[in-house]
C-alpha positions in Angstrom: -71.2 -50.9 -28.0 -72.6 -47.5 -27.0 -70.8 -47.8 -23.6 -67.8 -45.5 -23.3 -65.1 -45.2 -20.7 -65.8 -41.5 -20.7 -69.6 -41.1 -20.8 -71.3 -38.0 -22.0 -67.9 -36.4 -22.1 -66.5 -36.3 -18.5 -64.4 -33.2 -19.1 -67.4 -31.3 -20.4 -69.6 -32.2 -17.4 -67.2 -31.5 -14.5 -68.9 -28.9 -12.4 -66.6 -26.8 -10.2 -67.5 -23.7 -8.1 -65.4 -21.1 -6.3 -62.0 -19.7 -7.0 -59.8 -16.9 -5.9 -59.5 -13.5 -7.7 -57.1 -13.8 -10.6 -53.4 -12.9 -10.3 -51.6 -13.8 -13.4 -48.1 -15.3 -13.4 -45.5 -13.9 -15.8 -46.5 -14.6 -19.4 -44.4 -14.4 -22.5 -46.9 -12.2 -24.4 -49.8 -10.0 -23.7 -53.2 -11.8 -23.8 -56.8 -11.2 -22.9 -57.7 -10.5 -19.2 -57.5 -13.6 -17.1 -60.9 -15.2 -16.6 -61.5 -16.8 -13.2 -61.8 -20.5 -13.1 -65.2 -20.3 -11.5 -66.7 -18.3 -14.3 -65.8 -21.1 -16.8 -66.2 -24.2 -14.7 -68.5 -23.1 -11.9 -72.1 -24.1 -11.6 -74.1 -22.8 -14.6 -76.8 -20.4 -13.7 -79.3 -22.7 -15.5 -78.9 -25.8 -17.6 -80.9 -28.7 -19.0 -84.1 -26.8 -19.8 -87.1 -28.9 -20.7 -90.8 -28.3 -21.6 -93.4 -30.5 -20.0 -95.2 -32.6 -22.6 -98.4 -30.6 -22.0 -96.6 -27.3 -22.4 -97.6 -26.0 -19.0 -94.3 -26.1 -17.3 -90.6 -25.4 -17.8 -87.9 -27.2 -15.8 -84.1 -26.8 -15.6 -81.1 -27.4 -13.3 -79.9 -24.5 -11.2 -77.9 -24.0 -8.0 -79.6 -24.2 -4.7 -77.2 -23.4 -1.9 -74.3 -24.0 -4.3 -75.5 -27.4 -5.6 -77.4 -28.1 -8.8 -81.0 -29.0 -8.2 -84.2 -29.3 -10.1 -86.3 -26.2 -10.6 -89.7 -25.7 -12.2 -91.7 -22.7 -13.4 -95.0 -22.1 -15.2 -94.2 -21.9 -18.9 -96.3 -18.7 -19.0 -94.2 -17.1 -16.3 -90.7 -18.3 -15.8 -90.1 -15.7 -13.2 -92.1 -17.8 -10.7 -89.5 -20.6 -10.7 -89.0 -22.6 -7.5 -86.6 -25.4 -6.5 -88.1 -28.9 -6.2 -85.2 -30.8 -4.8 -82.7 -30.2 -1.9 -79.5 -32.0 -2.8 -76.8 -30.8 -0.5 -73.6 -32.3 -1.9 -73.8 -34.0 -5.3 -75.3 -32.1 -8.3 -78.4 -33.4 -10.1 -77.3 -33.1 -13.7 -80.4 -34.0 -15.7 -84.2 -34.5 -15.1 -87.0 -35.5 -17.5 -90.7 -35.2 -17.4 -93.1 -38.0 -16.6 -95.4 -38.6 -19.5 -98.4 -37.1 -17.6 -96.4 -33.9 -16.9 -97.0 -34.3 -13.2 -93.5 -35.3 -12.0 -89.9 -34.7 -12.8 -87.7 -37.8 -12.8 -84.0 -37.8 -12.1 -81.2 -40.2 -11.3 -78.5 -39.9 -8.6 -75.6 -42.0 -7.4 -73.4 -42.0 -4.3 -69.9 -40.6 -4.5 -69.6 -41.3 -8.2 -70.1 -45.1 -7.9 -72.5 -45.0 -10.9 -75.1 -47.0 -9.1 -77.8 -44.6 -10.4 -81.2 -44.8 -8.7 -84.4 -43.2 -10.0 -86.2 -40.5 -8.1 -89.4 -38.6 -8.8 -90.6 -35.2 -7.5 -94.2 -34.0 -7.8 -94.4 -30.6 -9.5 -97.3 -29.3 -7.4 -96.7 -30.7 -3.9 -92.9 -31.0 -4.1 -93.1 -34.5 -2.7 -90.0 -36.6 -3.5 -90.1 -40.3 -3.9 -87.4 -43.0 -4.3 -88.8 -45.0 -7.2 -86.1 -47.6 -7.2 -85.3 -48.1 -3.5 -82.5 -50.7 -3.9 -78.8 -51.0 -3.1 -76.0 -51.6 -5.5 -78.4 -51.2 -8.4 -78.1 -49.2 -11.6 -81.3 -48.1 -13.3 -81.5 -47.9 -17.0 -84.2 -46.1 -18.9 -85.8 -48.2 -21.7 -88.9 -46.6 -23.0 -91.1 -43.5 -22.6 -94.3 -42.9 -24.6 -96.4 -40.0 -25.7 -99.4 -42.3 -25.8 -99.1 -44.2 -22.5 -99.2 -41.5 -19.7 -99.2 -43.5 -16.5 -96.0 -45.6 -16.8 -92.5 -45.9 -18.3 -90.2 -48.8 -18.8 -86.9 -49.1 -16.9 -84.2 -51.7 -16.5 -82.9 -52.9 -13.1 -79.9 -55.0 -12.4 -80.6 -55.8 -8.8 -81.1 -59.5 -9.5 -78.0 -60.1 -11.6 -75.6 -57.2 -11.9 -74.7 -58.1 -15.5 -78.3 -57.8 -16.9 -81.1 -55.4 -16.6 -84.5 -56.9 -16.0 -87.3 -54.9 -17.6 -90.0 -53.4 -15.4 -93.0 -51.2 -15.9 -92.9 -48.3 -13.5 -95.9 -46.1 -12.5 -94.3 -42.8 -11.4 -97.4 -41.7 -9.6 -97.5 -44.7 -7.2 -94.0 -46.1 -7.5 -95.4 -49.5 -8.5 -92.9 -51.8 -10.3 -94.1 -54.7 -12.4 -91.7 -57.2 -13.8 -92.2 -57.6 -17.6 -89.1 -59.6 -18.6 -86.4 -61.4 -16.7 -83.3 -60.6 -18.7 -80.6 -63.3 -18.9 -78.5 -62.0 -21.7 -79.9 -59.1 -23.7 -77.9 -55.9 -24.0 -80.9 -53.7 -24.7 -84.5 -53.3 -25.9 -86.7 -51.2 -28.1 -90.4 -50.7 -27.3 -93.2 -49.2 -29.3 -95.5 -46.3 -28.4 -97.8 -48.7 -26.5 -94.8 -49.8 -24.4 -94.7 -53.2 -25.9 -91.2 -54.7 -26.1 -90.6 -55.3 -29.8 -86.9 -55.7 -30.3 -84.1 -57.1 -28.2 -80.3 -56.8 -28.7 -77.9 -59.6 -27.9 -74.1 -59.5 -28.2 -72.4 -62.1 -30.4 -69.2 -63.9 -29.6 -67.4 -62.2 -32.5 -68.2 -58.7 -31.1 -71.2 -58.2 -33.3 -74.9 -57.9 -32.4 -78.0 -59.9 -33.2 -81.4 -58.2 -33.0 -84.5 -60.3 -32.3 -88.2 -59.5 -32.7 -89.9 -60.1 -29.4 -93.4 -61.5 -28.8 -94.5 -62.0 -25.2 -91.0 -61.4 -24.1 -89.5 -64.1 -26.3 -87.7 -64.2 -29.7 -90.2 -64.4 -32.5 -89.0 -66.2 -35.6 -85.7 -65.5 -37.4 -83.4 -62.7 -36.2 -84.5 -59.2 -37.3 -80.9 -58.4 -38.1 -77.4 -59.9 -37.7 -74.7 -57.2 -37.5 -71.0 -58.0 -37.5 -68.3 -56.3 -35.5 -67.5 -53.9 -38.4 -71.1 -52.4 -38.2 -71.8 -53.0 -34.5 -71.2 -49.4 -33.5 -72.8 -47.8 -36.5 -76.0 -49.9 -36.9 -78.9 -50.0 -34.5 -82.6 -49.6 -34.3 -83.7 -46.1 -33.2 -87.5 -45.9 -32.7 -90.9 -47.0 -34.0 -93.5 -44.7 -35.5 -96.6 -44.2 -33.4 -98.6 -46.9 -35.3 -95.8 -49.4 -34.7 -95.6 -50.1 -38.5 -92.2 -48.6 -39.2 -88.9 -49.0 -37.4 -86.1 -46.4 -38.0 -82.5 -47.5 -38.0 -79.1 -45.9 -38.2 -77.5 -48.3 -40.6 -74.1 -48.7 -42.1 -74.6 -52.1 -43.7 -73.6 -52.0 -47.3 -72.1 -48.5 -46.9 -69.4 -46.7 -44.8 -71.2 -44.0 -42.9 -74.5 -44.9 -41.3 -77.7 -43.8 -43.0 -81.2 -43.1 -41.6 -83.3 -46.0 -42.8 -87.0 -46.8 -42.4 -88.0 -50.5 -42.3 -91.6 -51.7 -42.8 -92.1 -54.1 -39.9 -94.6 -56.4 -41.7 -92.5 -57.0 -44.8 -89.0 -56.1 -43.7 -88.6 -53.8 -46.7 -86.2 -50.9 -46.0 -86.2 -47.4 -47.5 -83.2 -45.0 -47.4 -84.3 -41.8 -45.8 -81.0 -39.9 -45.7 -77.3 -40.4 -45.9 -74.1 -38.4 -45.9 -70.8 -39.6 -47.2 -68.8 -37.6 -44.6 -70.5 -38.5 -41.3 -72.9 -40.9 -39.7 -76.6 -40.0 -39.3 -77.6 -41.2 -35.9 -80.1 -38.7 -34.7 -83.3 -37.2 -36.1 -86.3 -35.1 -35.2 -89.5 -37.1 -35.1 -93.1 -35.9 -35.2 -94.4 -36.1 -31.6 -97.8 -37.3 -32.8 -96.9 -39.7 -35.6 -93.3 -40.6 -34.9 -92.4 -40.0 -38.5 -88.9 -38.5 -39.2 -89.1 -34.8 -40.0 -85.4 -33.8 -40.1 -82.0 -35.3 -39.4 -78.7 -34.1 -38.0 -75.3 -34.3 -39.7 -72.2 -33.5 -37.7 -69.0 -33.4 -39.7 -66.9 -30.3 -39.1 -70.0 -28.7 -37.6 -73.5 -29.9 -36.8 -76.4 -29.0 -39.1 -80.1 -30.0 -39.5 -81.5 -31.1 -42.8 -85.3 -31.0 -43.2 -87.3 -33.9 -44.6 -90.7 -32.1 -44.6 -91.7 -28.6 -45.8 -93.1 -27.6 -42.4 -89.8 -28.5 -40.6 -87.8 -26.8 -43.3 -89.6 -23.5 -42.7 -88.9 -23.8 -38.9 -85.3 -24.7 -39.3 -84.7 -22.0 -41.9 -86.2 -19.5 -39.5 -84.0 -20.7 -36.6 -80.9 -20.6 -38.8 -81.6 -17.1 -39.8 -82.3 -15.7 -36.3 -80.0 -17.7 -34.1 -76.3 -16.9 -34.1 -74.1 -20.0 -34.4 -75.2 -23.7 -34.1 -78.4 -24.7 -32.5 -80.0 -27.9 -31.3 -83.7 -28.6 -30.9 -84.3 -30.0 -27.4 -87.7 -30.8 -25.9 -91.0 -30.3 -27.8 -94.5 -30.2 -26.5 -97.0 -33.0 -27.6 -98.9 -30.5 -29.6 -95.5 -29.4 -31.2 -96.3 -25.8 -30.9 -93.4 -25.0 -28.6 -89.7 -26.0 -28.8 -86.7 -25.4 -26.5 -83.7 -24.5 -28.7 -80.1 -24.4 -27.4 -77.9 -21.9 -29.2 -74.1 -22.1 -29.4 -71.9 -19.3 -31.0 -68.6 -20.6 -29.5 -67.5 -17.2 -28.4 -70.4 -16.6 -26.1 -71.9 -18.8 -23.4 -74.6 -21.1 -24.7 -78.2 -19.8 -24.4 -81.6 -21.5 -24.4 -84.6 -20.0 -26.3 -88.3 -20.7 -26.4 -89.5 -21.1 -29.9 -93.3 -20.7 -30.5 -93.9 -22.3 -33.9 -97.3 -20.8 -34.7 -96.2 -17.2 -34.4 -92.5 -17.7 -35.3 -91.5 -16.1 -32.0 -88.2 -16.6 -30.2 -87.7 -15.7 -26.6 -84.5 -16.1 -24.7 -85.1 -18.0 -21.5 -81.6 -18.0 -20.1 -77.9 -17.9 -20.7 -76.1 -20.8 -19.1 -73.1 -18.7 -17.8 -74.1 -15.0 -17.9 -70.9 -14.1 -16.1 -69.1 -14.9 -19.3 -71.1 -12.5 -21.4 -68.7 -9.9 -22.8 -65.6 -12.0 -21.8 -62.8 -12.3 -24.4 -63.7 -15.8 -25.5 -61.7 -17.5 -28.2 -62.9 -18.7 -31.6 -62.7 -22.4 -32.5 -61.5 -23.5 -36.0 -62.4 -26.9 -37.5 -59.6 -28.5 -39.5 -59.0 -31.6 -41.5 -55.6 -33.1 -40.7 -54.1 -36.0 -42.7 -52.6 -38.9 -40.8 -49.3 -40.5 -42.0 -51.3 -43.2 -43.7 -53.9 -40.9 -45.3 -56.9 -40.8 -42.9 -58.7 -37.5 -42.5 -58.7 -36.5 -38.8 -61.4 -33.9 -38.1 -59.9 -31.7 -35.5 -60.7 -28.4 -33.6 -58.2 -25.7 -32.8 -58.6 -22.8 -30.5 -55.9 -20.1 -30.3 -55.0 -17.6 -27.6 -55.4 -13.9 -28.2 -51.6 -13.6 -28.1 -51.3 -15.7 -31.2 -52.6 -12.8 -33.3 -54.5 -15.1 -35.6 -56.1 -13.8 -38.8 -59.7 -14.2 -39.8 -59.1 -17.7 -41.1 -57.4 -18.8 -37.9 -53.8 -18.8 -39.1 -51.6 -17.7 -36.2 -49.3 -14.8 -36.5 -46.8 -16.4 -34.1 -46.6 -19.7 -32.3 -47.9 -20.3 -28.8 -47.4 -23.2 -26.4 -50.1 -25.8 -27.0 -52.2 -28.3 -25.1 -53.3 -31.4 -27.0 -56.6 -32.2 -25.4 -57.6 -35.8 -26.0 -61.2 -37.0 -25.8 -62.4 -40.1 -23.9 -64.1 -43.2 -25.0 -62.2 -43.8 -27.2 -65.5 -44.5 -29.0 -66.7 -40.9 -28.8 -65.8 -37.7 -30.6 -64.9 -34.1 -30.2 -67.2 -31.5 -31.8 -67.5 -27.8 -32.7 -68.9 -25.5 -30.2 -68.4 -23.7 -26.9 -65.9 -25.8 -24.9 -65.0 -24.8 -21.3 -61.6 -26.5 -21.4 -60.7 -24.9 -24.7 -61.7 -21.4 -23.4 -59.9 -21.9 -20.1 -56.6 -23.1 -21.7 -56.7 -20.5 -24.5 -57.2 -17.8 -21.9 -54.1 -19.0 -20.1 -52.1 -18.5 -23.2 -52.2 -21.8 -24.9 -53.3 -23.1 -28.3 -55.7 -26.0 -27.8 -56.0 -28.9 -30.3 -58.6 -31.6 -30.1 -58.3 -34.5 -32.6 -60.7 -37.1 -33.7 -58.1 -39.9 -34.0 -59.0 -43.2 -35.6 -61.5 -45.2 -33.5 -63.5 -42.0 -32.9 -67.2 -42.3 -33.7 -69.3 -40.3 -36.2 -67.1 -40.7 -39.2 -68.1 -44.1 -40.5 -67.4 -47.7 -39.7 -64.0 -47.8 -41.5 -62.7 -45.0 -39.4 -63.8 -46.8 -36.2 -62.4 -50.1 -37.3 -59.1 -48.5 -38.2 -58.6 -48.1 -34.5 -59.0 -51.9 -33.7 -56.1 -53.2 -31.7 -54.4 -49.8 -32.1 -54.4 -48.5 -28.6 -51.0 -46.9 -28.0 -50.0 -47.4 -31.7 -51.8 -46.0 -34.7 -54.4 -44.2 -32.5 -51.4 -42.6 -30.7 -49.7 -41.9 -34.1 -52.7 -39.8 -35.1 -52.2 -37.6 -32.1 -48.5 -37.2 -32.9 -49.3 -36.5 -36.5 -51.6 -33.7 -35.4 -48.9 -32.2 -33.2 -46.5 -32.3 -36.2 -49.2 -30.5 -38.3 -49.5 -27.8 -35.6 -45.8 -27.3 -35.6 -45.5 -27.1 -39.3 -48.4 -24.6 -39.5 -46.8 -22.4 -36.9 -49.4 -22.9 -34.3 -46.8 -24.0 -31.7 -43.2 -25.2 -31.4 -42.1 -28.8 -30.9 -40.7 -28.2 -27.4 -43.9 -26.6 -26.0 -46.7 -29.1 -26.3 -48.5 -30.7 -23.4 -50.9 -33.6 -23.6 -54.0 -33.8 -21.4 -57.2 -35.8 -21.3 -59.7 -37.8 -19.3 -60.5 -41.6 -19.4 -59.1 -42.8 -22.8 -57.6 -39.3 -23.0 -55.9 -40.0 -19.7 -54.6 -43.3 -21.2 -53.3 -41.4 -24.3 -51.5 -39.0 -21.9 -49.8 -41.8 -20.2 -49.0 -43.5 -23.5 -47.6 -40.3 -24.9 -45.2 -39.9 -22.0 -44.2 -43.6 -21.8 -44.1 -44.5 -25.5 -42.8 -41.2 -27.0 -41.0 -39.8 -24.0 -39.6 -36.6 -25.6 -42.6 -35.6 -27.7 -44.6 -33.9 -25.0 -43.3 -31.3 -22.5 -45.6 -32.7 -19.7 -48.9 -34.5 -19.3 -52.2 -34.2 -17.3 -54.0 -37.6 -16.9 -57.5 -37.6 -15.4 -58.9 -41.1 -14.5 -56.9 -42.7 -17.2 -56.1 -46.5 -17.3 -52.4 -47.5 -17.1 -52.7 -51.2 -17.5 -55.1 -52.5 -20.2 -55.2 -56.0 -18.7 -56.3 -54.9 -15.3 -58.7 -52.3 -16.9 -60.5 -55.1 -18.7 -60.5 -57.3 -15.6 -62.2 -54.7 -13.5 -64.8 -53.2 -15.9 -68.3 -53.0 -14.3 -70.4 -56.2 -14.5 -73.2 -54.3 -16.3 -70.8 -54.0 -19.3 -71.0 -57.7 -19.8 -72.8 -57.4 -23.1 -70.0 -55.2 -24.5 -67.1 -57.3 -23.3 -66.5 -59.2 -26.5 -66.4 -56.0 -28.5 -63.9 -54.6 -26.0 -61.8 -57.7 -26.6 -62.0 -57.5 -30.4 -61.2 -53.8 -30.5 -58.6 -53.6 -27.7 -57.0 -57.1 -27.3 -58.4 -60.3 -25.9 -57.1 -61.0 -22.3 -58.3 -64.7 -22.6 -55.7 -65.5 -25.3 -51.9 -65.5 -25.1 -51.7 -63.2 -28.2 -54.2 -60.8 -26.6 -52.3 -60.8 -23.3 -49.1 -60.0 -25.1 -50.7 -57.1 -27.0 -52.3 -55.6 -23.9 -49.0 -55.9 -22.0 -47.2 -54.1 -24.9 -49.8 -51.3 -25.0 -49.9 -50.7 -21.2 -48.0 -47.5 -20.1 -47.5 -49.1 -16.7 -45.0 -51.5 -18.2 -43.0 -48.6 -19.6 -43.2 -46.2 -16.7 -39.5 -46.2 -16.4 -39.3 -44.5 -19.8 -41.2 -41.4 -18.6 -39.0 -38.3 -18.6 -41.5 -35.4 -18.5 -43.6 -34.1 -15.6 -46.9 -35.8 -15.0 -50.0 -34.8 -13.0 -52.7 -37.4 -12.3 -56.2 -36.9 -11.0 -58.4 -39.8 -9.8 -61.8 -40.5 -8.2 -61.6 -43.1 -5.5 -65.0 -44.6 -6.4 -64.4 -44.9 -10.2 -66.2 -48.0 -11.4 -64.9 -47.8 -14.9 -61.2 -47.0 -14.4 -60.4 -48.4 -10.9 -58.3 -46.3 -8.6 -55.7 -49.1 -8.9 -55.0 -47.9 -12.4 -53.6 -44.6 -11.1 -52.1 -46.1 -7.9 -50.0 -48.6 -9.7 -48.3 -46.2 -12.2 -47.6 -43.6 -9.4 -46.0 -46.4 -7.4 -43.9 -47.5 -10.4 -42.8 -44.0 -11.1 -42.0 -43.3 -7.4 -40.0 -46.4 -7.2 -37.8 -45.1 -10.0 -37.7 -41.6 -8.5 -39.6 -40.1 -11.5 -41.5 -37.0 -10.6 -45.3 -37.4 -10.5 -48.0 -35.5 -8.7 -51.1 -37.5 -7.7 -54.4 -36.0 -6.5 -57.3 -38.3 -5.3 -60.9 -37.3 -4.5 -62.5 -39.8 -2.1 -66.0 -38.8 -3.0 -65.7 -38.9 -6.8 -65.9 -41.5 -9.5 -65.1 -41.3 -13.2 -64.5 -37.6 -13.3 -65.2 -34.9 -10.8 -68.8 -33.9 -10.5 -68.7 -31.8 -7.4 -67.8 -28.2 -8.2 -65.3 -27.8 -5.3 -63.4 -30.9 -6.4 -63.2 -30.0 -10.1 -62.1 -26.5 -9.3 -59.4 -27.9 -7.0 -58.0 -30.2 -9.6 -58.1 -27.5 -12.3 -56.3 -25.1 -9.9 -53.5 -27.6 -9.6 -53.5 -28.4 -13.3 -53.2 -24.8 -14.5 -50.3 -24.0 -12.2 -48.6 -27.3 -13.3 -49.1 -26.3 -17.0 -47.8 -22.8 -16.3 -44.5 -24.1 -15.1 -44.3 -26.6 -17.9 -45.3 -24.3 -20.8 -44.7 -20.8 -19.4 -48.3 -19.9 -19.6 -50.5 -18.0 -17.1 -52.2 -19.3 -14.0 -54.7 -18.2 -11.4 -53.1 -19.1 -8.0 -54.4 -22.2 -6.2 -55.4 -20.1 -3.2 -58.0 -21.9 -1.0 -59.3 -24.1 -3.8 -58.0 -27.3 -2.2 -59.1 -26.4 1.3 -62.8 -26.3 0.2 -62.5 -29.6 -1.6 -61.9 -33.2 -0.6 -58.6 -33.4 -2.5 -56.0 -35.7 -1.1 -52.5 -35.2 -2.5 -51.1 -38.7 -2.3 -47.7 -38.1 -3.9 -45.5 -35.4 -5.3 -46.9 -32.1 -4.0 -43.4 -30.7 -4.3 -43.5 -31.1 -8.1 -46.5 -28.9 -8.7 -46.0 -25.1 -8.2 -47.9 -23.7 -5.2 -49.4 -27.0 -4.2 -47.5 -27.5 -0.9 -48.3 -23.9 0.2 -52.0 -24.5 -0.7 -52.1 -27.6 1.5 -50.6 -25.8 4.6 
């Protein structure tokens, strides 16, 4: 499906800003010095670094007047950086280079509505251009080539909101040329000459059919028919530069998806790499030939495996000289320079310039230099067994007060926050995590669990979550809590549940379906009614609708309606016994604000305490720094009362945000005073 309720991990991309000086509340045990919220969640000093294809420029996102904007500098002298954009309110979170290295391209929406439009800014003149000047339109990138310099392929859904027509765009002039009117394709793959070669179409059974394209139309028999079981673990990735080979991530005939090369002319496939533990869905490709040079495996931790001697030498060098995990980001066309992101967990991530010819590493920036030297906590990967024998890859972070040994076994229990990822078709991973660090610093153990349905661990693990929202998926979370209690990480009466999107649903489900398991819950943009959730999904998710139905419950059948009703926390709101905090963006196109409104209304009608904070200028998560800081200020004071942890006072955090407390200010410590 490749379309998640929580995209690109909402919790990880929330961008807050200012906070008050710390003043810890009473805590049950000594811990590390309190770290200000702003230092963990505030605007990074720099992020999203990229090399221009010709190697002459560096770009990144950095604050300008408190808002993330696009910056550029000569690669030979990063000190000569200058801002290219002037966003005043909403952060720009990513930008890519045009193929000719003359412009930076970025997307932006309005108030979190996810109608992303494409903009370009000239590197030399600073001139900004709206490249898709439409309303109620969501641009989708389709193809970018190292060979064709003057144009890219994009999709626009301004004709029919459900489908993205394919256009050729010339960034230099803004000229748009329609290449294909799309009346039912979910996506496309183009070759290096920007010829559309493969089209993806959803099947009624939740699977996918892939067609060869010729002149914009299916050519011959389908290239591949993929059933529901393989639909999220099998897909074409990219063509080699000569167009003769197509790489796939492919789980057909196996459990975890492998990297497979297919000869286009004959259809013959060759296994390039596989791993029995985890899916292989990403690789490093030669910028000149497009041939796979290395692949990435992410089970407990992420690691690169080389496929060529040259890349092995580079990767071995980086593994030796970079502390912790690393990822290779952008590479120049000549492949003589790479940008490499380093993550040691207990230090803020850093970005390095790697010059391949001389094996030289130069640190360009640290994303959050204010955290250098701070008492950040270690993260420990664990394999937890579910009650029916599945292996749940999970990540535990412990507060300093837990007195953990070198292996991460705690000397004494601490209150714990179960932090649930979104999607649910996504995953948690190992690395620096702002939410883990924040909560651990406040005195909590933090546990993130890849419950069944999570991606990255094979098709059987995903399929084990089919029709299991609120049931076996929820059981996995409870099993992980039991594991933590048995291991001495925490005690059964001091566990909170928290998450965004699907994680918000899991929070509501935890409080409604197992009302005494959790001490309290924090729900961020979580759906409360699965029937209304499916009824209000964005029109551009049309292609994935049948897969939603097959994996969640089909609202067009009586059986499906009954299942969705049974799994909707809204219908069991009267069972909730423990404190609940809800955060919601008013413009959320994925989880409509009605999802939060209706459960708050149901709980209020039964006089069940609930605190409800709405942000009128946000969508699926809180992108604006002041808004995210405001919600986190409320959340940590809420958790401090519930779990007896520490909290930085709310102070003026709400005053500088757009937060509207719609209900229950009296149930969250310090909230009423902060509003006055």
